[in-house]
Backbone as numpy.savetxt, mean C-alpha at the origin, in Angstrom:
# Nx Ny Nz CAx CAy CAz Cx Cy Cz
-8.44 -10.91 2.12 -8.10 -10.04 3.25 -7.33 -8.83 2.75
-7.72 -7.65 3.19 -7.10 -6.41 2.74 -5.83 -6.12 3.53
-4.96 -5.27 2.96 -3.69 -4.96 3.64 -3.90 -4.35 5.02
-3.01 -4.71 5.94 -2.97 -4.05 7.23 -1.65 -3.30 7.40
-0.55 -3.94 6.97 0.75 -3.29 7.02 1.40 -3.43 5.64
1.46 -2.31 4.93 2.01 -2.27 3.58 3.34 -1.53 3.61
4.32 -2.10 2.95 5.64 -1.48 2.83 5.89 -1.15 1.37
6.20 0.11 1.08 6.52 0.51 -0.28 7.98 0.22 -0.57
8.25 -0.26 -1.77 9.58 -0.76 -2.13 10.02 -0.16 -3.46
11.29 0.23 -3.52 11.88 0.69 -4.78 13.19 -0.06 -5.01
13.79 0.16 -6.16 15.03 -0.53 -6.50 16.20 -0.07 -5.65
16.06 1.07 -4.97 17.16 1.57 -4.14 17.11 1.02 -2.72
16.06 0.30 -2.37 15.95 -0.27 -1.03 16.74 -1.57 -0.93
17.01 -1.99 0.30 17.74 -3.22 0.55 16.77 -4.40 0.42
16.66 -4.90 -0.80 15.66 -5.94 -1.06 15.95 -7.24 -0.34
17.18 -7.44 0.07 17.51 -8.67 0.80 16.76 -8.76 2.13
16.23 -7.62 2.60 15.48 -7.62 3.86 14.02 -8.01 3.69
13.55 -8.11 2.48 12.11 -8.35 2.27 11.60 -9.62 2.93
12.28 -10.75 2.82 11.76 -11.95 3.51 11.63 -11.74 5.01
12.60 -11.07 5.62 12.53 -10.82 7.06 11.41 -9.85 7.39
11.19 -8.86 6.52 10.09 -7.92 6.75 8.75 -8.65 6.68
8.63 -9.57 5.75 7.38 -10.34 5.65 7.17 -11.18 6.91
8.22 -11.79 7.39 8.12 -12.59 8.62 7.80 -11.71 9.82
8.23 -10.45 9.79 7.97 -9.53 10.89 6.54 -9.02 10.90
5.81 -9.21 9.79 4.40 -8.82 9.79 3.95 -7.96 8.63
4.83 -7.62 7.71 4.40 -6.88 6.51 3.62 -7.85 5.64
2.36 -7.56 5.39 1.54 -8.50 4.61 1.43 -8.11 3.14
1.79 -6.85 2.82 1.69 -6.38 1.44 2.88 -5.50 1.11
3.46 -5.72 -0.06 4.54 -4.87 -0.56 4.05 -4.16 -1.81
4.22 -2.84 -1.83 3.86 -2.06 -3.00 5.13 -1.63 -3.72
5.28 -2.08 -4.96 6.46 -1.73 -5.75 6.21 -0.36 -6.39
7.03 0.61 -5.99 6.89 1.96 -6.54 8.28 2.50 -6.87
8.53 2.68 -8.15 9.82 3.21 -8.58 9.59 4.02 -9.85
9.47 5.33 -9.69 9.15 6.21 -10.81 10.32 6.37 -11.78
11.51 5.95 -11.38 12.69 6.11 -12.24 12.88 4.95 -13.21
12.14 3.88 -13.02 12.31 2.71 -13.87 11.36 2.74 -15.07
11.88 2.34 -16.22 11.04 2.12 -17.38 10.28 0.81 -17.20
9.41 0.50 -18.14 8.52 -0.65 -17.99 9.30 -1.95 -17.77
10.33 -2.19 -18.57 11.08 -3.44 -18.44 11.74 -3.55 -17.07
12.28 -2.44 -16.58 12.91 -2.45 -15.27 11.92 -2.68 -14.16
10.72 -2.09 -14.31 9.70 -2.26 -13.29 9.19 -3.70 -13.27
9.08 -4.30 -14.44 8.69 -5.71 -14.51 9.72 -6.57 -13.80
10.99 -6.32 -14.06 12.05 -7.09 -13.43 12.05 -6.92 -11.92
11.89 -5.68 -11.47 11.86 -5.42 -10.03 10.68 -6.11 -9.37
9.51 -6.00 -9.98 8.31 -6.62 -9.40 8.45 -8.13 -9.33
8.98 -8.71 -10.38 9.19 -10.17 -10.37 10.15 -10.57 -9.26
11.18 -9.78 -9.04 12.15 -10.08 -8.00 11.50 -10.00 -6.62
10.70 -8.96 -6.41 10.01 -8.82 -5.12 9.06 -9.98 -4.90
8.31 -10.36 -5.92 7.37 -11.47 -5.79 8.09 -12.77 -5.44
9.27 -12.97 -6.01 10.02 -14.18 -5.72 10.55 -14.20 -4.30
10.86 -13.02 -3.77 11.41 -12.93 -2.41 10.36 -13.12 -1.33
9.10 -12.74 -1.62 8.05 -12.81 -0.59 6.83 -13.55 -1.14
6.96 -14.83 -1.42 5.86 -15.56 -2.06 4.59 -15.65 -1.22
4.71 -15.50 0.09 3.53 -15.62 0.95 2.83 -14.28 1.18
3.46 -13.18 0.76 2.87 -11.85 0.93 2.25 -11.40 -0.39
1.39 -10.39 -0.30 0.85 -9.80 -1.52 1.82 -8.77 -2.07
1.90 -8.69 -3.38 2.73 -7.69 -4.04 1.85 -6.95 -5.03
1.78 -5.64 -4.86 1.01 -4.80 -5.78 1.96 -3.78 -6.41
1.52 -3.19 -7.51 2.35 -2.26 -8.27 1.73 -0.88 -8.23
2.54 0.12 -7.99 2.06 1.49 -8.00 1.81 1.94 -9.43
0.61 2.40 -9.69 0.25 3.07 -10.94 0.12 2.13 -12.14
1.10 1.27 -12.39 1.20 0.55 -13.66 0.41 -0.76 -13.63
-0.88 -0.65 -13.96 -1.71 -1.85 -13.98 -1.29 -2.78 -15.10
-0.70 -2.24 -16.17 -0.24 -3.11 -17.25 0.85 -4.05 -16.75
1.76 -3.52 -15.93 2.82 -4.35 -15.35 2.22 -5.38 -14.39
1.32 -4.91 -13.54 0.72 -5.80 -12.54 -0.01 -6.96 -13.20
-0.78 -6.69 -14.24 -1.53 -7.75 -14.90 -0.61 -8.68 -15.69
0.38 -8.11 -16.34 1.27 -8.93 -17.15 2.04 -9.94 -16.31
2.49 -9.50 -15.14 3.38 -10.35 -14.34 2.62 -11.19 -13.31
1.32 -10.93 -13.18 0.52 -11.69 -12.23 0.64 -11.22 -10.80
0.88 -9.91 -10.63 0.91 -9.34 -9.28 -0.48 -9.36 -8.67
-0.54 -9.06 -7.38 -1.81 -9.17 -6.66 -2.70 -7.94 -6.80
-2.17 -6.86 -7.37 -3.01 -5.69 -7.50 -2.23 -4.46 -7.92
-2.90 -3.31 -7.82 -2.32 -2.03 -8.22 -2.79 -0.96 -7.25
-1.94 0.03 -7.03 -2.36 1.20 -6.25 -2.36 2.40 -7.17
-3.46 3.14 -7.16 -3.65 4.26 -8.08 -3.69 5.58 -7.32
-2.84 6.52 -7.74 -2.86 7.86 -7.17 -3.92 8.70 -7.85
-4.06 9.94 -7.37 -5.10 10.82 -7.88 -4.92 11.13 -9.36
-3.68 11.12 -9.85 -3.42 11.45 -11.26 -3.19 10.21 -12.12
-3.41 9.03 -11.56 -3.22 7.79 -12.31 -4.52 7.38 -13.01
-4.53 6.20 -13.56 -5.73 5.67 -14.21 -6.93 5.69 -13.27
-8.11 5.94 -13.81 -9.32 5.94 -13.00 -9.57 4.54 -12.44
-10.05 4.49 -11.21 -10.31 3.20 -10.57 -11.27 2.35 -11.38
-12.33 2.96 -11.91 -13.32 2.19 -12.67 -12.69 1.55 -13.91
-11.79 2.27 -14.58 -11.11 1.71 -15.75 -10.20 0.56 -15.34
-9.50 0.73 -14.22 -8.62 -0.33 -13.74 -9.42 -1.58 -13.38
-10.57 -1.38 -12.76 -11.40 -2.53 -12.38 -11.90 -3.26 -13.63
-12.26 -2.52 -14.67 -12.70 -3.17 -15.90 -11.58 -3.99 -16.53
-10.37 -3.43 -16.53 -9.23 -4.16 -17.08 -8.95 -5.42 -16.26
-9.00 -5.30 -14.96 -8.74 -6.44 -14.09 -9.80 -7.52 -14.28
-11.06 -7.11 -14.38 -12.13 -8.09 -14.58 -11.98 -8.80 -15.92
-11.57 -8.06 -16.93 -11.37 -8.66 -18.25 -10.22 -9.66 -18.21
-9.14 -9.28 -17.53 -8.00 -10.18 -17.40 -8.37 -11.43 -16.63
-9.18 -11.26 -15.60 -9.63 -12.40 -14.80 -10.44 -13.36 -15.65
-11.25 -12.80 -16.53 -12.05 -13.64 -17.42 -11.20 -14.44 -18.38
-10.00 -13.90 -18.70 -9.09 -14.64 -19.60 -8.09 -15.48 -18.80
-8.34 -15.59 -17.49 -7.52 -16.42 -16.60 -6.08 -15.92 -16.48
-5.91 -14.58 -16.59 -4.59 -14.02 -16.36 -4.28 -13.94 -14.87
-5.32 -13.93 -14.06 -5.14 -13.72 -12.64 -5.38 -14.99 -11.85
-4.59 -15.16 -10.79 -4.73 -16.34 -9.95 -5.77 -16.14 -8.84
-6.11 -14.91 -8.55 -7.07 -14.63 -7.49 -7.64 -13.23 -7.65
-8.44 -12.76 -6.70 -9.01 -11.42 -6.78 -7.92 -10.37 -6.91
-8.12 -9.42 -7.80 -7.14 -8.36 -8.06 -7.44 -7.17 -7.16
-6.46 -6.79 -6.37 -6.62 -5.74 -5.37 -6.37 -4.37 -5.99
-7.28 -3.45 -5.80 -7.11 -2.09 -6.29 -7.21 -1.12 -5.12
-6.15 -0.33 -4.94 -6.15 0.71 -3.92 -6.17 2.08 -4.56
-6.71 3.05 -3.87 -6.81 4.41 -4.40 -6.39 5.41 -3.34
-5.58 6.38 -3.75 -5.20 7.44 -2.84 -6.36 8.41 -2.66
-6.70 8.72 -1.41 -7.85 9.57 -1.10 -7.47 10.57 -0.01
-8.26 11.65 0.06 -8.03 12.66 1.11 -9.29 12.98 1.91
-10.45 12.70 1.37 -11.69 13.04 2.04 -12.63 11.84 2.05
-13.67 11.95 2.87 -14.69 10.89 2.90 -15.36 10.74 1.54
-15.54 11.87 0.84 -16.14 11.81 -0.50 -15.23 11.07 -1.46
-13.92 11.29 -1.35 -12.97 10.56 -2.19 -13.07 9.06 -1.94
-13.13 8.69 -0.68 -13.19 7.27 -0.31 -14.46 6.64 -0.86
-15.59 7.32 -0.69 -16.86 6.80 -1.17 -16.85 6.63 -2.69
-16.27 7.61 -3.39 -16.20 7.52 -4.85 -15.30 6.37 -5.29
-14.17 6.20 -4.60 -13.26 5.11 -4.94 -13.94 3.77 -4.72
-14.66 3.63 -3.62 -15.36 2.38 -3.33 -16.41 2.09 -4.40
-17.16 3.11 -4.79 -18.20 2.93 -5.80 -17.61 2.54 -7.15
-16.38 3.00 -7.41 -15.73 2.70 -8.68 -15.07 1.32 -8.70
-14.96 0.69 -7.53 -14.41 -0.65 -7.48 -13.12 -0.81 -6.71
-12.72 0.21 -5.95 -11.51 0.09 -5.14 -11.76 -0.83 -3.95
-10.71 -1.53 -3.54 -10.81 -2.43 -2.40 -10.36 -1.78 -1.10
-9.50 -0.77 -1.20 -9.05 -0.04 -0.02 -8.67 1.37 -0.43
-8.65 2.27 0.54 -8.24 3.65 0.30 -6.96 3.93 1.07
-5.98 4.53 0.41 -4.80 5.02 1.08 -5.01 6.48 1.39
-5.23 6.82 2.65 -5.63 8.18 3.03 -4.41 8.94 3.53
-4.13 10.07 2.91 -2.98 10.84 3.35 -2.60 11.95 2.39
-1.43 12.54 2.63 -0.50 12.17 3.71 -1.04 12.57 5.08
-0.87 11.68 6.03 -1.34 11.98 7.38 -0.41 12.99 8.04
0.90 12.75 7.91 1.91 13.64 8.46 2.83 14.11 7.34
3.65 15.10 7.64 4.61 15.58 6.66 5.60 14.47 6.32
5.97 14.38 5.04 6.90 13.35 4.60 7.72 13.86 3.44
8.92 13.35 3.31 9.80 13.72 2.20 9.93 12.59 1.19
9.12 11.57 1.31 9.26 10.39 0.45 8.79 10.65 -0.98
8.02 11.72 -1.18 7.51 12.02 -2.51 7.34 13.52 -2.65
7.80 14.07 -3.76 7.69 15.51 -3.99 6.28 15.89 -4.42
5.91 17.13 -4.11 4.64 17.67 -4.59 3.40 17.18 -3.88
3.56 16.64 -2.69 2.39 16.16 -1.94 1.59 17.33 -1.38
0.28 17.15 -1.21 -0.52 18.18 -0.56 -0.21 18.25 0.92
-0.76 19.25 1.58 -0.49 19.43 3.00 -1.02 18.24 3.81
-0.37 17.95 4.94 -0.80 16.80 5.75 -2.22 16.95 6.26
-2.93 15.84 6.31 -4.29 15.83 6.83 -4.33 15.90 8.35
-3.31 15.35 9.00 -3.33 15.22 10.45 -4.26 14.09 10.86
-4.28 13.82 12.14 -5.11 12.73 12.64 -6.60 13.03 12.49
-6.98 14.29 12.67 -8.39 14.65 12.51 -8.85 14.46 11.07
-7.99 14.84 10.12 -8.34 14.66 8.71 -8.45 13.19 8.35
-7.54 12.39 8.89 -7.61 10.94 8.67 -8.89 10.38 9.23
-9.24 10.78 10.43 -10.46 10.28 11.06 -11.69 10.67 10.25
-11.72 11.90 9.75 -12.86 12.37 8.97 -12.99 11.61 7.65
-11.86 11.34 7.01 -11.89 10.64 5.73 -12.28 9.18 5.90
-11.83 8.57 6.97 -12.09 7.15 7.16 -13.37 6.82 7.90
-14.01 7.85 8.47 -15.22 7.61 9.25 -16.32 7.01 8.38
-16.86 5.90 8.82 -17.94 5.21 8.10 -17.51 4.83 6.68
-16.24 4.59 6.48 -15.74 4.25 5.15 -16.30 2.91 4.69
-16.75 2.82 3.43 -17.26 1.54 2.93 -16.16 0.54 2.61
-14.91 1.01 2.57 -13.77 0.13 2.32 -12.69 0.44 3.36
-11.76 -0.48 3.62 -10.71 -0.21 4.59 -9.90 1.04 4.23
-9.56 1.83 5.24 -8.78 3.05 5.05 -7.40 2.85 5.67
-6.36 2.96 4.85 -4.99 2.84 5.32 -4.38 4.23 5.42
-3.83 4.56 6.58 -3.12 5.82 6.71 -1.78 5.72 6.01
-1.39 6.80 5.33 -0.09 6.83 4.66 0.51 8.22 4.77
1.81 8.28 4.89 2.51 9.56 4.93 3.06 9.88 6.30
4.37 9.72 6.45 5.03 10.09 7.70 4.73 9.17 8.87
4.27 7.97 8.62 3.89 7.06 9.71 5.10 6.25 10.16
5.33 6.26 11.47 6.47 5.57 12.06 6.01 4.81 13.29
6.96 4.14 13.92 6.64 3.43 15.16 6.23 4.40 16.26
6.63 5.67 16.15 6.30 6.66 17.18 4.85 7.14 17.11
4.24 7.08 15.93 2.89 7.63 15.81 1.85 6.63 15.31
2.26 5.39 15.03 1.32 4.44 14.44 0.14 4.15 15.35
0.36 4.12 16.66 -0.76 3.86 17.56 -1.79 4.98 17.50
-1.33 6.22 17.35 -2.25 7.35 17.20 -3.04 7.23 15.90
-2.36 6.78 14.85 -3.02 6.60 13.55 -4.12 5.55 13.65
-3.82 4.45 14.30 -4.83 3.40 14.45 -5.97 3.87 15.34
-5.64 4.64 16.39 -6.69 5.16 17.28 -7.60 6.14 16.56
-7.08 6.78 15.50 -7.90 7.72 14.73 -8.86 7.00 13.79
-8.77 5.69 13.72 -9.72 4.92 12.94 -9.17 4.24 11.71
-7.86 4.30 11.50 -7.29 3.63 10.33 -7.42 2.12 10.47
-7.60 1.47 9.35 -7.67 0.01 9.33 -6.29 -0.62 9.13
-5.32 0.20 8.82 -3.97 -0.26 8.61 -3.11 0.92 8.19
-1.86 0.65 7.83 -0.96 1.72 7.43 -0.09 1.28 6.26
0.33 2.26 5.48 1.32 2.05 4.42 2.54 2.89 4.79
3.71 2.28 4.72 4.91 2.89 5.29 6.07 2.83 4.30
6.84 3.92 4.29 8.09 3.93 3.52 9.24 4.18 4.49
9.46 5.45 4.82 10.57 5.81 5.68 10.48 5.22 7.07
9.27 4.98 7.56 9.10 4.40 8.88 9.73 3.03 9.01
9.94 2.38 7.87 10.67 1.11 7.86 12.08 1.30 7.33
12.19 1.85 6.12 13.50 1.90 5.46 14.49 2.85 6.12
14.01 3.90 6.78 14.92 4.84 7.43 15.18 4.49 8.89
14.55 3.46 9.38 14.75 3.06 10.77 16.13 2.42 10.94
16.75 2.57 12.12 18.05 1.92 12.36 17.99 0.41 12.14
16.87 -0.19 12.49 16.65 -1.63 12.28 15.30 -1.79 11.58
15.27 -1.86 10.24 14.00 -1.94 9.53 13.12 -3.11 9.95
13.73 -4.25 10.24 12.93 -5.42 10.62 12.27 -5.21 11.98
13.01 -4.63 12.93 12.43 -4.34 14.24 11.31 -3.32 14.11
11.49 -2.34 13.23 10.45 -1.33 13.01 9.20 -1.99 12.43
9.39 -2.89 11.48 8.24 -3.59 10.89 7.51 -4.41 11.94
8.27 -5.04 12.82 7.65 -5.85 13.88 6.82 -4.98 14.81
7.35 -3.80 15.15 6.61 -2.90 16.03 5.36 -2.35 15.34
5.48 -2.03 14.07 4.32 -1.55 13.32 3.25 -2.64 13.23
3.69 -3.87 12.98 2.74 -4.98 12.89 2.01 -5.19 14.22
2.73 -5.03 15.31 2.10 -5.19 16.61 1.04 -4.13 16.85
1.23 -2.93 16.27 0.25 -1.87 16.44 -0.98 -2.05 15.57
-0.78 -2.58 14.35 -1.93 -2.71 13.44 -2.64 -4.03 13.62
-1.92 -5.04 14.15 -2.53 -6.35 14.38 -2.11 -6.85 15.75
-2.56 -6.21 16.81 -2.11 -6.60 18.15 -2.43 -8.03 18.52
-3.41 -8.62 17.83 -3.78 -10.01 18.14 -2.86 -11.00 17.44
-1.97 -10.49 16.54 -1.09 -11.39 15.79 0.35 -10.90 15.88
0.83 -10.62 17.05 2.19 -10.11 17.19 3.18 -11.18 16.76
4.13 -10.77 15.90 5.16 -11.68 15.43 6.34 -11.67 16.39
6.87 -12.84 16.71 8.01 -12.92 17.62 9.29 -13.16 16.83
């Protein structure tokens, strides 16, 4: 099953909330911390995996870390390793029994052509965005808006997750535009009550499975 509600996590976040976030409906955690060296990222990922054993944990960019520690997958940005290369590495690792299950590969995309190319290369889902303006990462391209999200995800061969500036205030619009799920940073971590925000987001992306 592909992600529906993904929460990005760094070493500066309140990691003690992760179990509650998982219970509130976050099904996937993406570990992303550009300030950590390899050893620190391995330690952080292992800690996150221990805190949320029932959720999926993927690593941003660093497939070497993900494969070494037995994470559930990797998310690749436009300037990261090519999806096809990552899929070959994952398949090779699977053949050597490094992996416990299917290895999830996500790719950042902006257009329908990007999504189609990612799918053909072996991606399992596309992170489409930024949908709205966000300060969570420097150097991002201009927001796609809901129309851009809809155009990129229309007839997508793989699930399309909206990312960038998504909060409890706009998540229903994002889902109505055709997203299969969302990836969130500030919409959870900057909320007055991150767990309540996660619960509301989960209700929007999986209305049939509202967590109480």
